[in-house]
N, C-alpha and C positions, 0 to 999 in steps of 0.2 A: 879859946880862939874861935871855936865853932859858935860859942855863945855870942861872941862879939860879932862874928860874921852874920849869924842869924839876926843879931840886933841891928846890924847895918842893913841887912835885907829888908827887914820890917820897916825900916825907916826910909827905904828907897821908894821913889815914885813908881806907880803901877806901870807906866809906859816903859821905864827901863827894865822892869822885870820881864815883860813880854818880849822885849828885844833879846834879852839874855837867853830866855827859854827857846826863842826861834833859832838863835845861833847854836845852841846845844843840839836841837833837834836836826838842824842842817848838818852839823858835824856828825852825828850818829848816822844820818841817811847817806852821807858821803862815804862814811866807813863801810856801811853794809853794802853799798853799791860796789866799792872797790873790792871787798872781799868776795861778792858774787861774781864779778868779772874775773877775778883771779881763779876762782873755783871752776867757772865754765871754761876758762883757757886751759886749766890744768886737765879737765876732763876731755877736752878736744885734743890736747896733746897726747894724753894717754891713749885715746881711741885711735889716733893716727899712728902712734908707735905700734900699737897692737895690730892694726891693719897691715903695717909694713912688715911686721915680724910674721904674720900669718901668710902674707904673700911670699915672703922669703922662704918659709918652711915649705910652702907648696911647690915653689920653683925647685928647691933642693930635692923634694921627694919625686918630682917629675923627672929630674935629671938622673936620680938614682935609679928610678924605674927603667928609664931608657937604657942606662948602662947595663942593668941587669938583663934586660931584654935582648941586648946585643950579644951578651955572653951565653944565653940560653940556646941550646940546640935542640932539634926535634927528638924527643925520646918516646918511650912507651907511654901510652895514656895513663894518667894517674887515676886514683880512685875517685869516684863521684863524691862531691862534697855534700854536706848536708843541705837540705832544701832551705832556700832563703825565705824570709818573711814575704807574704803576698804584697805585690805592688799595688799602686793606686789603680782605680778603674780606669781603663783606656776609653778613648773616644770610639763612638760606634763606626764600624767598618762600612764599606760599600755594599750595596744590595747584591747578593750572590745570584747565581743562575737558578731557575726553578727546578727543583728536584723531582724525581720520578714520583708518581702518585703512590701513596701507601696503600696497603691492603685495607679493604673495607673493615670498619669496626663492627662490633656486635650491635645488634638491634637494641636501640634505646627503649626505655619504658614509654608507654602511651601517655602522652601529655593530656592535661585536662582541656575540655573544649573551651575555646575562647568566646568572648561575648559576640552576639550577632552584630554584624556590620550594617551600616546604612544601606538602603536600597540604591543600586547604581542607576545612572541615567539609561533611558531607553536606547538600546542599540539600533544601528542601521538595518534596514530590511536587507535580508540575504538575496543573492541572485536566484532566480527561478531554477528549480531543479530540472534534470533531464526528464523527458517524457518517458513514463513507465511503459511496459509492454501492454499490448491490448488485452483486456480481460476476456476470458473464455468461460462460457457456461459448461457445466458438465454434460457429457453425452446424454441425450434424451433416451429414456428407456420406456418400454410398455409397462404400465403398472401391473403389479401382481401382488397377491396376498403374502407379504413378508414384511420384514422390518426395513424401512427406508431411513437414511441418515440425512442430517441437516445439509441443505444445499443440493440434494439430489433432484433431478428434473425427470419428470415422467409424463407420458401421454395417456390420457384416460377420458372416455366419453367425448372424444373429439376436441378436448381442450388440453393445454399444456399447463402443468403444475410444477411448483418447486417447494420442497419441504423446508419449513422454517425451524423445525426441531426434529429430533429422532422420533419416528412415529411408525405404527402399523395400521393407522386409520386409512380408510378409503377416501379419496377426494371426491367431491368437495367436502372439506373439514377445516377447522380452525388451525390444524397443524400444517395446512397447505395454503399457498398463495397462487392465484391463478395468473399465469404469465400471458396466455392467449386463450380467449374463449372460442368455443365452436361457433362457426358462422351459420347463417341460415340462407336458403335460396331466396333471391330477390324476385318480386313480381315485375314483369316488363310493363313499360307504358304502351297503352293501345289507343290509337287515335280512332275515335268513333264519329267524326264529322260534326255537323251542327246538331246542338242539343234538341232531343225530341222527348217530350214529356211521356210518351207512350212507350218508350223503350226502358227496359230494366238495365241499369249500368252496374258494373263491377268496380271493385277497388283498382285504382291506377288507370281507369278509363279517362281519356281526354276528349273534351267537346269544345266546340266554338259557339259562342252566344254573345250577340250584341257587340261584336268586334273584339271580345276578349277570349281568352283561353282558360279553361278550368280543368282540374283533375280531381277525380273522386277519391275521397279519403277512406271509404269503406264500401262494401257492397250495398246495393239499393240505397244510394245517398239522397234520393228524393229530388225535390225541385231545385233547379239551378238558376241563379246563385242561391246558396244556402250554407248552413253550418257544416255540412259534410262535403262541401266542395271547397277547393283551394284555388284561388285565382293565380295563374301563372303568368299571364300577360294581359294588360288591358288595352283597349282601342286607343290609338294615338289621336292627337288633336288633328283637326282638318288642316291640311296644308294651304299655303297661299295659292291663290288662283295663278295659273301659269299664263304665259305669253299667248296671245291669239295666234293660231296657226295660219298658214297660207291657205288661200282658197283652193278647194280641191277642183279636180277636173269635172266638167259637165257630165252629168249622168245620162243614161239612155232615156229615150222617150217613154214616159209613163203611160199606163193604161188610162182609158177615160175615167173621169172622177167618179162616175156612178158605180164603176166596177172595182175601184181601189179602196173603198171603205171597208173597215173590219180588220181586226187583229186575229192572226191564227196562232201566234206563240210569242214568247219573250226571250230575249237573249240577256242572261244574267252575268254581270262581271263582278265576282266577289271581291276582287282586289280594290276596285274603285267604288263598290257599293252603288253601282248604277245598273239600270235595266234599259234595254232597247226593244221596242215593239216590232215584230215581224208582221208585215201587212199581208193581205190575201194574195196580192200580186207578187209576193217574195221580197219587196222592198222593205227597208228599215225606216221606222219612224223616228220621231225625236227622242234623244237620249234623256232618261229621267235619272237625275242625281239624287239617290236616296240617303246619302251620308248624313245630311243635317237631320233628317227624320230619325235615323238610328241614334244619333248622338243625343237628341232630346229625349228619346225613349229610355236610353241607358241612364241618362242623368236623373230622370224621374224615378226609375226603379231602384237606383242606388240610394237616393235621398230618402 
């Protein structure tokens, strides 16, 4: 029979064979799908039944516990039960209040020096400080042969000294610095009038010459002007000619001409460098202005 079937299959067309194979595979796939659906349905039904049974048991247990609790009365505390297993880690609680500072701990070990940091920026200038108290020198003492200490101030030989180191040396000495030297009596200026070459002059004598003023720099200074004379003031330039004055009053009648000739003296005006002749009859002659003559003389002698 199988041989006949196989013989018939071998003699069947190829397209018929593929159709038969597709039908067989479709039948197998349908059977597998049906069996899978049945199994899934059975599993779902079993899970639903188990869930229902579990809920029922829980409900019965809760009811029983409630009934038991209703019958229980407060009695004496029972014994502590055995500790249960640790529960899961709870969530962090809220921040508590700050506690009291603890006691200082022991001094820790000295740490190793850290590396040198970079130089910081230049800081701002600080405010000026308060004025300090006025400095005072030590009380000045009369020098004596003893040991003097740094900054001591003494009076010796008319001068004031301060020690720059501990010393027993007498000032002046390199151990002392002079704060104030002894003074000397100064020579007064003495006005001697117009210079006279026949007079012996002394230091600080003042003379007038050619409209200038000179002071002697040493005793017996010699001719003036000279190297031993110091000019203090020179003659000023001639001023501008003044305005013509008003005509004066008519004078008294003069003596006859033959008796008025002749000069008996001169009236010298040092301020204006002028001279006025005094005639025999007492009258004044014409004023002679000598300033231009003196200025020329001074210019020639100085050049």
